[in-house]
C-alpha positions as CSV (number, residue, x, y, z in Angstrom):
1,M,191.3,90.7,130.5
2,T,190.1,87.3,129.0
3,M,193.4,85.6,130.2
4,Q,192.8,86.7,133.8
5,Y,189.3,85.3,134.1
6,L,190.3,82.2,132.4
7,R,193.2,81.9,134.9
8,S,190.9,82.6,137.8
9,F,188.7,79.7,136.5
10,L,191.7,77.3,136.1
11,P,190.9,75.1,139.2
12,W,187.2,74.7,138.2
13,I,188.3,73.9,134.7
14,V,190.9,71.2,136.0
15,V,188.2,69.6,137.8
16,S,185.7,69.8,135.0
17,L,188.3,67.9,132.7
18,L,189.2,65.4,135.4
19,I,185.7,64.2,136.7
20,G,184.6,61.2,135.0
21,S,188.2,60.2,133.9
22,I,189.8,59.6,137.4
23,D,188.4,59.3,140.6
24,V,186.4,62.1,141.9
25,R,188.2,62.3,145.2
26,Y,191.6,62.8,143.3
27,A,189.9,65.3,140.6
28,L,188.6,67.5,143.7
29,L,192.1,67.4,145.4
30,A,193.8,68.5,142.1
31,G,191.3,71.4,142.0
32,L,192.0,72.3,145.7
33,V,195.7,72.0,144.9
34,A,195.5,74.1,141.8
35,A,193.4,76.9,143.6
36,V,195.7,76.9,146.5
37,A,199.0,77.2,144.0
38,L,197.1,79.8,142.0
39,I,196.5,81.9,145.1
40,A,200.0,81.6,146.2
41,Y,201.7,82.4,142.8
42,Q,199.3,85.4,142.5
43,R,199.9,87.0,145.6
44,G,203.7,86.5,145.1
45,Q,203.1,88.6,141.9
46,G,201.5,91.2,144.0
47,R,197.7,90.3,143.2
48,A,195.4,91.9,145.9
49,W,193.0,89.6,147.9
50,D,189.9,91.3,146.4
51,A,191.3,90.3,142.8
52,Q,191.1,86.8,143.7
53,V,187.6,86.3,145.1
54,V,187.2,83.3,142.5
55,E,190.2,81.6,143.6
56,I,189.5,81.9,147.4
57,S,186.1,80.6,146.6
58,A,187.3,77.8,144.8
59,A,190.0,76.9,147.4
60,L,187.0,76.8,150.1
61,F,184.7,75.0,148.0
62,F,187.3,72.1,147.0
63,A,188.4,72.0,150.4
64,V,185.1,71.2,151.8
65,A,184.1,68.8,148.8
66,T,187.3,66.9,148.9
67,T,186.9,66.4,152.7
68,V,183.3,65.1,152.1
69,A,184.5,63.0,149.1
70,F,186.9,61.1,151.0
71,A,184.6,60.5,153.7
72,A,183.3,56.9,153.7
73,S,179.8,57.8,152.5
74,G,180.4,60.9,150.6
75,S,182.2,60.0,147.4
76,A,179.0,58.9,145.5
77,F,177.0,61.8,146.4
78,V,179.8,64.5,145.4
79,E,180.6,62.6,142.2
80,H,176.8,63.0,141.2
81,Y,176.6,66.7,142.1
82,A,180.0,67.9,142.0
83,S,179.5,70.0,138.7
84,A,176.2,71.4,139.6
85,G,177.4,72.2,143.4
86,S,180.4,74.1,142.1
87,S,178.3,76.3,139.7
88,L,175.9,77.1,142.5
89,W,178.6,77.8,145.1
90,L,179.9,80.3,142.4
91,A,176.7,81.8,141.9
92,L,176.3,82.2,145.7
93,T,180.0,83.9,145.8
94,A,178.8,86.1,143.0
95,W,175.4,87.2,144.3
96,G,176.9,87.6,147.8
97,S,179.5,90.1,146.6
98,L,176.5,92.2,145.1
99,A,174.5,92.0,148.3
100,I,177.6,93.6,150.2
101,G,178.1,96.0,147.7
102,R,181.2,94.6,146.4
103,P,181.0,93.0,143.2
104,F,183.5,90.4,142.7
105,T,184.8,91.6,139.3
106,L,185.8,95.1,140.9
107,G,189.1,93.6,142.2
108,I,189.9,92.2,138.8
109,A,189.0,95.1,136.9
110,R,191.2,97.3,139.0
111,T,194.3,95.3,138.0
112,T,193.8,97.0,134.5
113,V,192.4,100.2,135.2
114,P,194.1,103.3,136.6
115,A,193.4,103.9,140.4
116,E,191.7,107.4,139.4
117,F,188.8,105.8,137.8
118,W,188.2,103.2,140.8
119,N,185.5,105.2,142.4
120,N,183.8,106.4,139.1
121,P,180.1,105.6,139.3
122,L,180.4,104.3,135.9
123,F,183.0,102.0,136.7
124,L,181.2,100.8,139.5
125,R,177.9,100.3,137.7
126,V,179.7,98.5,134.8
127,N,181.1,96.1,137.4
128,K,177.5,95.5,139.2
129,V,176.2,94.5,135.7
130,I,178.9,92.2,134.9
131,T,179.0,90.5,138.1
132,A,175.0,90.2,137.9
133,V,175.7,88.5,134.5
134,W,178.3,86.1,136.0
135,A,176.1,85.3,138.9
136,A,173.1,84.8,136.6
137,S,174.9,82.4,134.5
138,F,176.6,80.4,137.5
139,T,172.8,80.0,138.6
140,I,171.7,78.7,135.3
141,T,174.7,76.5,135.0
142,G,174.2,74.9,138.2
143,V,170.4,74.6,138.1
144,G,170.7,73.2,134.5
145,S,173.6,70.9,135.3
146,A,171.6,69.2,138.2
147,L,168.7,68.7,136.0
148,L,170.7,67.3,133.4
149,H,172.2,64.8,136.1
150,H,168.5,64.0,137.2
151,Y,166.8,63.4,134.0
152,Q,169.6,62.4,131.6
153,P,172.5,61.0,134.1
154,D,174.5,59.7,131.0
155,N,174.5,62.9,129.2
156,G,178.1,64.0,130.2
157,G,178.6,65.9,127.0
158,A,175.7,68.1,127.6
159,R,176.8,68.9,131.2
160,T,180.1,69.6,129.8
161,A,179.1,72.0,127.2
162,L,176.6,73.8,129.6
163,T,179.7,74.5,131.9
164,I,181.8,75.7,129.0
165,A,179.0,78.2,128.0
166,G,178.6,79.2,131.4
167,I,182.1,80.6,131.7
168,V,182.7,81.5,128.0
169,I,179.4,83.5,127.5
170,P,180.1,85.6,130.6
171,I,183.6,86.3,129.7
172,L,182.7,87.5,126.2
173,F,180.0,89.9,128.2
174,T,182.9,91.0,130.3
175,V,185.2,91.9,127.6
176,R,182.7,93.6,125.5
177,Y,180.4,95.5,128.0
178,P,182.8,98.2,129.3
179,A,183.3,99.8,125.8
180,I,179.3,99.5,125.1
181,A,178.6,101.1,128.4
182,R,181.1,104.1,127.9
183,A,179.7,104.7,124.5
184,R,176.2,104.9,126.0
185,H,177.2,107.0,128.8
186,L,179.3,109.5,126.3
187,T,176.1,109.6,124.0
188,A,173.8,110.6,127.2
189,V,176.3,113.1,128.1
190,Q,176.3,114.7,124.7
191,Q,172.7,114.7,124.5
192,G,172.4,116.1,127.7
193,G,174.6,118.9,126.9
194,A,173.0,119.6,123.6
195,A,169.5,119.8,125.4
196,S,170.8,122.2,128.1
197,Q,172.2,124.6,125.1
198,E,168.8,124.5,123.3
199,G,167.1,125.3,126.6
200,A,169.5,128.3,126.9
201,K,168.6,129.7,123.6
């Protein structure tokens, strides 16, 4: 599961590593190429479209950002706000998927969960919570990055640390939360059964 999420965010990671080291236009172009290549590879492996929401979102973002960056007057603006903009774009993607009732983590989770559980209320609820955590993390990362750039424009290390934390923390939550939710659900069912038996006496 961890590797699946890391692979989904590969284009964003590539750009984060390249920005500041090479021309921002080519960093964004590299992200676009990575996103398109990743989508093509995963489709070739049989991965469903709904399991590639992050990758598709990356391709769209980097296509627009690269176009703006290569424009005569767009490079400086994109370089300044690419990090914050990418996180806020991901936040919009995640919040949007929740708003339409299709949490983006559902497609990813279905690649490792048997089909008979896909419509289980607990499975759906867990993915709503996980997606909300990702959405909140993206939002905090985006806003924090914009504030850091505005008030501490030379503190690239802090922005990088914030970006890494904004991915690592939700990944850890994603890995651990389903087991916690199942344990809580099982406890609630057992307590409910015990209460029913007490009432029948």
